[in-house]
MIFI-78243 format. One record per atom (N, C-alpha, C): residue in three letters; atom name; x, y, z; residue number from 1. Coordinates in nm, 2 decimals, padded with zeros to 4 digits. Last residue first. Layout:
% residues N
+-----+----+--------+--------+--------+-----+
|   r |  a |     xx |     yy |     zz |   k |
+-----+----+--------+--------+--------+-----+
| ALA | CA |      X |      Y |      Z | NUM |
...
+-----+----+--------+--------+--------+-----+
This chain:
% residues 92
+-----+----+--------+--------+--------+-----+
|   r |  a |     xx |     yy |     zz |   k |
+-----+----+--------+--------+--------+-----+
| SER |  N |  00.66 |  12.73 | -00.47 |  92 |
| SER | CA |  00.71 |  12.66 | -00.35 |  92 |
| SER |  C |  00.60 |  12.64 | -00.25 |  92 |
| ARG |  N |  00.60 |  12.67 | -00.82 |  91 |
| ARG | CA |  00.56 |  12.74 | -00.69 |  91 |
| ARG |  C |  00.62 |  12.66 | -00.58 |  91 |
| ILE |  N |  00.71 |  12.73 | -01.14 |  90 |
| ILE | CA |  00.72 |  12.64 | -01.02 |  90 |
| ILE |  C |  00.69 |  12.72 | -00.90 |  90 |
| SER |  N |  00.50 |  12.83 | -01.42 |  89 |
| SER | CA |  00.60 |  12.85 | -01.31 |  89 |
| SER |  C |  00.60 |  12.74 | -01.21 |  89 |
| PHE |  N |  00.43 |  12.95 | -01.74 |  88 |
| PHE | CA |  00.42 |  12.83 | -01.65 |  88 |
| PHE |  C |  00.53 |  12.84 | -01.55 |  88 |
| ASP |  N |  00.27 |  13.27 | -01.81 |  87 |
| ASP | CA |  00.37 |  13.16 | -01.83 |  87 |
| ASP |  C |  00.34 |  13.04 | -01.74 |  87 |
| SER |  N |  00.06 |  13.42 | -01.74 |  86 |
| SER | CA |  00.13 |  13.46 | -01.86 |  86 |
| SER |  C |  00.23 |  13.35 | -01.90 |  86 |
| TYR |  N | -00.27 |  13.35 | -01.61 |  85 |
| TYR | CA | -00.12 |  13.33 | -01.61 |  85 |
| TYR |  C | -00.06 |  13.37 | -01.74 |  85 |
| GLU |  N | -00.54 |  13.38 | -01.64 |  84 |
| GLU | CA | -00.47 |  13.47 | -01.54 |  84 |
| GLU |  C | -00.32 |  13.45 | -01.54 |  84 |
| ASP |  N | -00.74 |  13.25 | -01.77 |  83 |
| ASP | CA | -00.65 |  13.32 | -01.85 |  83 |
| ASP |  C | -00.57 |  13.42 | -01.76 |  83 |
| THR |  N | -00.94 |  13.09 | -01.67 |  82 |
| THR | CA | -00.93 |  13.23 | -01.62 |  82 |
| THR |  C | -00.84 |  13.31 | -01.70 |  82 |
| PRO |  N | -01.17 |  12.82 | -01.73 |  81 |
| PRO | CA | -01.05 |  12.89 | -01.77 |  81 |
| PRO |  C | -01.05 |  13.04 | -01.72 |  81 |
| GLN |  N | -01.30 |  12.63 | -01.47 |  80 |
| GLN | CA | -01.33 |  12.73 | -01.57 |  80 |
| GLN |  C | -01.20 |  12.81 | -01.60 |  80 |
| GLU |  N | -01.18 |  12.29 | -01.45 |  79 |
| GLU | CA | -01.21 |  12.42 | -01.39 |  79 |
| GLU |  C | -01.24 |  12.52 | -01.51 |  79 |
| GLU |  N | -01.17 |  11.94 | -01.39 |  78 |
| GLU | CA | -01.19 |  12.05 | -01.49 |  78 |
| GLU |  C | -01.23 |  12.18 | -01.41 |  78 |
| THR |  N | -00.93 |  11.76 | -01.23 |  77 |
| THR | CA | -01.06 |  11.83 | -01.21 |  77 |
| THR |  C | -01.06 |  11.94 | -01.31 |  77 |
| THR |  N | -00.77 |  11.45 | -01.21 |  76 |
| THR | CA | -00.79 |  11.57 | -01.29 |  76 |
| THR |  C | -00.93 |  11.63 | -01.26 |  76 |
| LEU |  N | -00.52 |  11.26 | -01.07 |  75 |
| LEU | CA | -00.65 |  11.31 | -01.05 |  75 |
| LEU |  C | -00.68 |  11.44 | -01.11 |  75 |
| VAL |  N | -00.33 |  10.99 | -01.14 |  74 |
| VAL | CA | -00.34 |  11.13 | -01.18 |  74 |
| VAL |  C | -00.49 |  11.17 | -01.16 |  74 |
| ARG |  N | -00.11 |  10.76 | -00.99 |  73 |
| ARG | CA | -00.24 |  10.81 | -01.00 |  73 |
| ARG |  C | -00.24 |  10.95 | -01.04 |  73 |
| THR |  N |  00.16 |  10.69 | -01.00 |  72 |
| THR | CA |  00.06 |  10.58 | -00.97 |  72 |
| THR |  C | -00.08 |  10.63 | -01.00 |  72 |
| VAL |  N |  00.47 |  10.74 | -01.15 |  71 |
| VAL | CA |  00.33 |  10.80 | -01.13 |  71 |
| VAL |  C |  00.24 |  10.68 | -01.11 |  71 |
| SER |  N |  00.77 |  10.78 | -01.07 |  70 |
| SER | CA |  00.69 |  10.66 | -01.09 |  70 |
| SER |  C |  00.55 |  10.71 | -01.05 |  70 |
| SER |  N |  01.06 |  10.95 | -01.22 |  69 |
| SER | CA |  00.94 |  10.94 | -01.14 |  69 |
| SER |  C |  00.87 |  10.81 | -01.16 |  69 |
| GLN |  N |  01.28 |  10.99 | -01.38 |  68 |
| GLN | CA |  01.30 |  10.91 | -01.26 |  68 |
| GLN |  C |  01.18 |  10.90 | -01.17 |  68 |
| PRO |  N |  01.17 |  11.13 | -01.61 |  67 |
| PRO | CA |  01.23 |  11.00 | -01.62 |  67 |
| PRO |  C |  01.25 |  10.92 | -01.49 |  67 |
| SER |  N |  00.84 |  11.26 | -01.52 |  66 |
| SER | CA |  00.98 |  11.27 | -01.54 |  66 |
| SER |  C |  01.05 |  11.14 | -01.55 |  66 |
| GLY |  N |  00.53 |  11.12 | -01.65 |  65 |
| GLY | CA |  00.61 |  11.21 | -01.57 |  65 |
| GLY |  C |  00.76 |  11.21 | -01.61 |  65 |
| ILE |  N |  00.30 |  10.98 | -01.72 |  64 |
| ILE | CA |  00.43 |  10.91 | -01.72 |  64 |
| ILE |  C |  00.53 |  10.99 | -01.64 |  64 |
| GLN |  N |  00.09 |  11.15 | -01.68 |  63 |
| GLN | CA |  00.07 |  11.01 | -01.64 |  63 |
| GLN |  C |  00.19 |  10.93 | -01.65 |  63 |
| LEU |  N |  00.18 |  11.39 | -01.79 |  62 |
| LEU | CA |  00.18 |  11.37 | -01.65 |  62 |
| LEU |  C |  00.16 |  11.23 | -01.60 |  62 |
| TRP |  N |  00.13 |  11.34 | -02.06 |  61 |
| TRP | CA |  00.27 |  11.34 | -02.02 |  61 |
| TRP |  C |  00.27 |  11.32 | -01.87 |  61 |
| ARG |  N | -00.15 |  11.36 | -02.07 |  60 |
| ARG | CA | -00.09 |  11.23 | -02.10 |  60 |
| ARG |  C |  00.06 |  11.22 | -02.05 |  60 |
| ILE |  N | -00.17 |  11.62 | -02.00 |  59 |
| ILE | CA | -00.23 |  11.52 | -01.90 |  59 |
| ILE |  C | -00.16 |  11.39 | -01.94 |  59 |
| MET |  N | -00.06 |  11.74 | -02.23 |  58 |
| MET | CA |  00.01 |  11.75 | -02.10 |  58 |
| MET |  C | -00.04 |  11.65 | -02.00 |  58 |
| ALA |  N | -00.25 |  11.67 | -02.42 |  57 |
| ALA | CA | -00.12 |  11.62 | -02.43 |  57 |
| ALA |  C | -00.04 |  11.63 | -02.30 |  57 |
| ALA |  N | -00.47 |  11.82 | -02.32 |  56 |
| ALA | CA | -00.48 |  11.68 | -02.33 |  56 |
| ALA |  C | -00.34 |  11.61 | -02.34 |  56 |
| VAL |  N | -00.36 |  12.08 | -02.36 |  55 |
| VAL | CA | -00.39 |  12.04 | -02.22 |  55 |
| VAL |  C | -00.40 |  11.88 | -02.22 |  55 |
| GLN |  N | -00.36 |  12.08 | -02.64 |  54 |
| GLN | CA | -00.23 |  12.09 | -02.57 |  54 |
| GLN |  C | -00.25 |  12.05 | -02.42 |  54 |
| SER |  N | -00.63 |  12.06 | -02.70 |  53 |
| SER | CA | -00.54 |  11.95 | -02.74 |  53 |
| SER |  C | -00.41 |  11.96 | -02.67 |  53 |
| THR |  N | -00.72 |  12.32 | -02.59 |  52 |
| THR | CA | -00.77 |  12.19 | -02.55 |  52 |
| THR |  C | -00.68 |  12.07 | -02.58 |  52 |
| GLU |  N | -00.48 |  12.56 | -02.49 |  51 |
| GLU | CA | -00.57 |  12.51 | -02.60 |  51 |
| GLU |  C | -00.60 |  12.36 | -02.56 |  51 |
| GLY |  N | -00.47 |  12.61 | -02.14 |  50 |
| GLY | CA | -00.43 |  12.63 | -02.27 |  50 |
| GLY |  C | -00.53 |  12.57 | -02.37 |  50 |
| GLU |  N | -00.34 |  12.55 | -01.82 |  49 |
| GLU | CA | -00.44 |  12.61 | -01.90 |  49 |
| GLU |  C | -00.38 |  12.63 | -02.04 |  49 |
| ILE |  N | -00.30 |  12.37 | -01.51 |  48 |
| ILE | CA | -00.26 |  12.40 | -01.65 |  48 |
| ILE |  C | -00.37 |  12.45 | -01.73 |  48 |
| VAL |  N | -00.18 |  12.33 | -01.20 |  47 |
| VAL | CA | -00.29 |  12.39 | -01.27 |  47 |
| VAL |  C | -00.24 |  12.43 | -01.41 |  47 |
| THR |  N | -00.07 |  12.07 | -00.99 |  46 |
| THR | CA | -00.05 |  12.16 | -01.10 |  46 |
| THR |  C | -00.18 |  12.21 | -01.15 |  46 |
| GLU |  N |  00.10 |  11.90 | -00.73 |  45 |
| GLU | CA | -00.02 |  11.96 | -00.77 |  45 |
| GLU |  C |  00.01 |  12.06 | -00.89 |  45 |
| VAL |  N |  00.22 |  11.59 | -00.61 |  44 |
| VAL | CA |  00.25 |  11.72 | -00.69 |  44 |
| VAL |  C |  00.12 |  11.77 | -00.74 |  44 |
| THR |  N |  00.25 |  11.45 | -00.28 |  43 |
| THR | CA |  00.20 |  11.45 | -00.42 |  43 |
| THR |  C |  00.25 |  11.58 | -00.48 |  43 |
| GLY |  N |  00.33 |  11.46 | -00.01 |  42 |
| GLY | CA |  00.42 |  11.39 | -00.11 |  42 |
| GLY |  C |  00.36 |  11.38 | -00.25 |  42 |
| GLU |  N |  00.20 |  11.62 |  00.16 |  41 |
| GLU | CA |  00.18 |  11.48 |  00.17 |  41 |
| GLU |  C |  00.25 |  11.40 |  00.07 |  41 |
| PRO |  N |  00.26 |  11.89 |  00.08 |  40 |
| PRO | CA |  00.32 |  11.83 |  00.20 |  40 |
| PRO |  C |  00.31 |  11.68 |  00.21 |  40 |
| ARG |  N |  00.33 |  11.92 | -00.27 |  39 |
| ARG | CA |  00.24 |  11.93 | -00.16 |  39 |
| ARG |  C |  00.29 |  11.85 | -00.04 |  39 |
| ASN |  N |  00.50 |  12.11 | -00.51 |  38 |
| ASN | CA |  00.50 |  11.99 | -00.43 |  38 |
| ASN |  C |  00.39 |  12.02 | -00.32 |  38 |
| ARG |  N |  00.36 |  12.26 | -00.81 |  37 |
| ARG | CA |  00.42 |  12.27 | -00.68 |  37 |
| ARG |  C |  00.41 |  12.13 | -00.61 |  37 |
| VAL |  N |  00.31 |  12.46 | -01.10 |  36 |
| VAL | CA |  00.32 |  12.33 | -01.04 |  36 |
| VAL |  C |  00.39 |  12.35 | -00.91 |  36 |
| TRP |  N |  00.09 |  12.66 | -01.32 |  35 |
| TRP | CA |  00.20 |  12.64 | -01.22 |  35 |
| TRP |  C |  00.20 |  12.50 | -01.17 |  35 |
| GLY |  N |  00.03 |  12.83 | -01.63 |  34 |
| GLY | CA | -00.01 |  12.77 | -01.50 |  34 |
| GLY |  C |  00.10 |  12.76 | -01.41 |  34 |
| THR |  N |  00.01 |  12.76 | -01.99 |  33 |
| THR | CA |  00.03 |  12.85 | -01.87 |  33 |
| THR |  C | -00.02 |  12.78 | -01.75 |  33 |
| LEU |  N |  00.17 |  12.60 | -02.27 |  32 |
| LEU | CA |  00.07 |  12.61 | -02.17 |  32 |
| LEU |  C |  00.11 |  12.71 | -02.06 |  32 |
| GLY |  N |  00.34 |  12.51 | -02.47 |  31 |
| GLY | CA |  00.27 |  12.64 | -02.48 |  31 |
| GLY |  C |  00.16 |  12.66 | -02.38 |  31 |
| ILE |  N |  00.51 |  12.30 | -02.48 |  30 |
| ILE | CA |  00.38 |  12.28 | -02.54 |  30 |
| ILE |  C |  00.31 |  12.41 | -02.56 |  30 |
| ARG |  N |  00.72 |  12.40 | -02.33 |  29 |
| ARG | CA |  00.74 |  12.36 | -02.46 |  29 |
| ARG |  C |  00.61 |  12.35 | -02.54 |  29 |
| SER |  N |  00.59 |  12.45 | -02.08 |  28 |
| SER | CA |  00.64 |  12.56 | -02.16 |  28 |
| SER |  C |  00.67 |  12.52 | -02.30 |  28 |
| ALA |  N |  00.54 |  12.18 | -02.01 |  27 |
| ALA | CA |  00.43 |  12.27 | -02.03 |  27 |
| ALA |  C |  00.47 |  12.39 | -02.11 |  27 |
| GLU |  N |  00.81 |  12.08 | -02.00 |  26 |
| GLU | CA |  00.71 |  12.03 | -02.09 |  26 |
| GLU |  C |  00.60 |  12.12 | -02.12 |  26 |
| ASP |  N |  00.92 |  12.24 | -01.79 |  25 |
| ASP | CA |  00.98 |  12.24 | -01.92 |  25 |
| ASP |  C |  00.88 |  12.19 | -02.03 |  25 |
| LYS |  N |  00.75 |  12.18 | -01.57 |  24 |
| LYS | CA |  00.76 |  12.32 | -01.62 |  24 |
| LYS |  C |  00.81 |  12.32 | -01.77 |  24 |
| THR |  N |  00.80 |  11.91 | -01.55 |  23 |
| THR | CA |  00.67 |  11.95 | -01.58 |  23 |
| THR |  C |  00.67 |  12.09 | -01.64 |  23 |
| CYS |  N |  01.07 |  11.92 | -01.48 |  22 |
| CYS | CA |  01.03 |  11.85 | -01.61 |  22 |
| CYS |  C |  00.89 |  11.89 | -01.65 |  22 |
| ALA |  N |  01.04 |  12.04 | -01.23 |  21 |
| ALA | CA |  01.12 |  12.10 | -01.33 |  21 |
| ALA |  C |  01.09 |  12.05 | -01.47 |  21 |
| ARG |  N |  00.88 |  11.85 | -01.09 |  20 |
| ARG | CA |  00.83 |  11.99 | -01.11 |  20 |
| ARG |  C |  00.91 |  12.06 | -01.23 |  20 |
| PHE |  N |  01.04 |  11.62 | -01.09 |  19 |
| PHE | CA |  00.91 |  11.62 | -01.15 |  19 |
| PHE |  C |  00.86 |  11.76 | -01.19 |  19 |
| PHE |  N |  01.29 |  11.55 | -00.99 |  18 |
| PHE | CA |  01.28 |  11.65 | -01.09 |  18 |
| PHE |  C |  01.15 |  11.66 | -01.16 |  18 |
| VAL |  N |  01.25 |  11.39 | -00.77 |  17 |
| VAL | CA |  01.29 |  11.32 | -00.90 |  17 |
| VAL |  C |  01.27 |  11.42 | -01.02 |  17 |
| GLY |  N |  01.14 |  11.48 | -00.54 |  16 |
| GLY | CA |  01.28 |  11.45 | -00.54 |  16 |
| GLY |  C |  01.33 |  11.38 | -00.66 |  16 |
| GLN |  N |  00.82 |  11.33 | -00.59 |  15 |
| GLN | CA |  00.90 |  11.44 | -00.53 |  15 |
| GLN |  C |  01.05 |  11.39 | -00.52 |  15 |
| VAL |  N |  00.69 |  11.12 | -00.69 |  14 |
| VAL | CA |  00.69 |  11.24 | -00.77 |  14 |
| VAL |  C |  00.76 |  11.36 | -00.71 |  14 |
| LEU |  N |  00.58 |  10.83 | -00.68 |  13 |
| LEU | CA |  00.72 |  10.88 | -00.65 |  13 |
| LEU |  C |  00.74 |  11.00 | -00.74 |  13 |
| GLY |  N |  00.24 |  10.92 | -00.64 |  12 |
| GLY | CA |  00.34 |  10.82 | -00.67 |  12 |
| GLY |  C |  00.48 |  10.88 | -00.62 |  12 |
| GLU |  N |  00.00 |  11.15 | -00.80 |  11 |
| GLU | CA |  00.05 |  11.06 | -00.69 |  11 |
| GLU |  C |  00.16 |  10.97 | -00.73 |  11 |
| ILE |  N | -00.09 |  11.47 | -00.88 |  10 |
| ILE | CA | -00.02 |  11.35 | -00.93 |  10 |
| ILE |  C |  00.03 |  11.28 | -00.81 |  10 |
| VAL |  N | -00.37 |  11.66 | -00.95 |   9 |
| VAL | CA | -00.29 |  11.61 | -00.84 |   9 |
| VAL |  C | -00.23 |  11.48 | -00.89 |   9 |
| VAL |  N | -00.47 |  11.94 | -01.14 |   8 |
| VAL | CA | -00.43 |  11.80 | -01.14 |   8 |
| VAL |  C | -00.34 |  11.77 | -01.02 |   8 |
| HIS |  N | -00.71 |  12.13 | -01.30 |   7 |
| HIS | CA | -00.63 |  12.12 | -01.17 |   7 |
| HIS |  C | -00.60 |  11.97 | -01.16 |   7 |
| VAL |  N | -00.73 |  12.27 | -01.62 |   6 |
| VAL | CA | -00.75 |  12.16 | -01.53 |   6 |
| VAL |  C | -00.66 |  12.18 | -01.41 |   6 |
| ARG |  N | -00.89 |  12.44 | -01.88 |   5 |
| ARG | CA | -00.81 |  12.46 | -01.76 |   5 |
| ARG |  C | -00.84 |  12.33 | -01.67 |   5 |
| ARG |  N | -00.90 |  12.53 | -02.22 |   4 |
| ARG | CA | -00.93 |  12.44 | -02.12 |   4 |
| ARG |  C | -00.84 |  12.46 | -02.00 |   4 |
| THR |  N | -01.03 |  12.70 | -02.51 |   3 |
| THR | CA | -00.93 |  12.70 | -02.39 |   3 |
| THR |  C | -00.99 |  12.61 | -02.29 |   3 |
| PRO |  N | -01.03 |  12.69 | -02.86 |   2 |
| PRO | CA | -01.10 |  12.66 | -02.73 |   2 |
| PRO |  C | -00.99 |  12.65 | -02.62 |   2 |
| MET |  N | -00.93 |  12.96 | -03.06 |   1 |
| MET | CA | -00.90 |  12.82 | -03.01 |   1 |
| MET |  C | -00.97 |  12.80 | -02.88 |   1 |
+-----+----+--------+--------+--------+-----+
């Protein structure tokens, strides 16, 4: 299966609304690996890696986000897959 890796920054009301926890749950449900964390300026950053269609599904989910969030912008950068993660985690 083709593997894809993306680095994503999500802007909007995305901190204090369970965005990271919901992102971890969704990524784990889909079968992706990587991580998610809050950034000091109020955005959320994530690296996701997995099968191409699963990554695309996760990007679509990130555009909506957790139930209490309000996503205004999703910036996606393609990266070379590294297969370095065994699961999906929340970083501090």
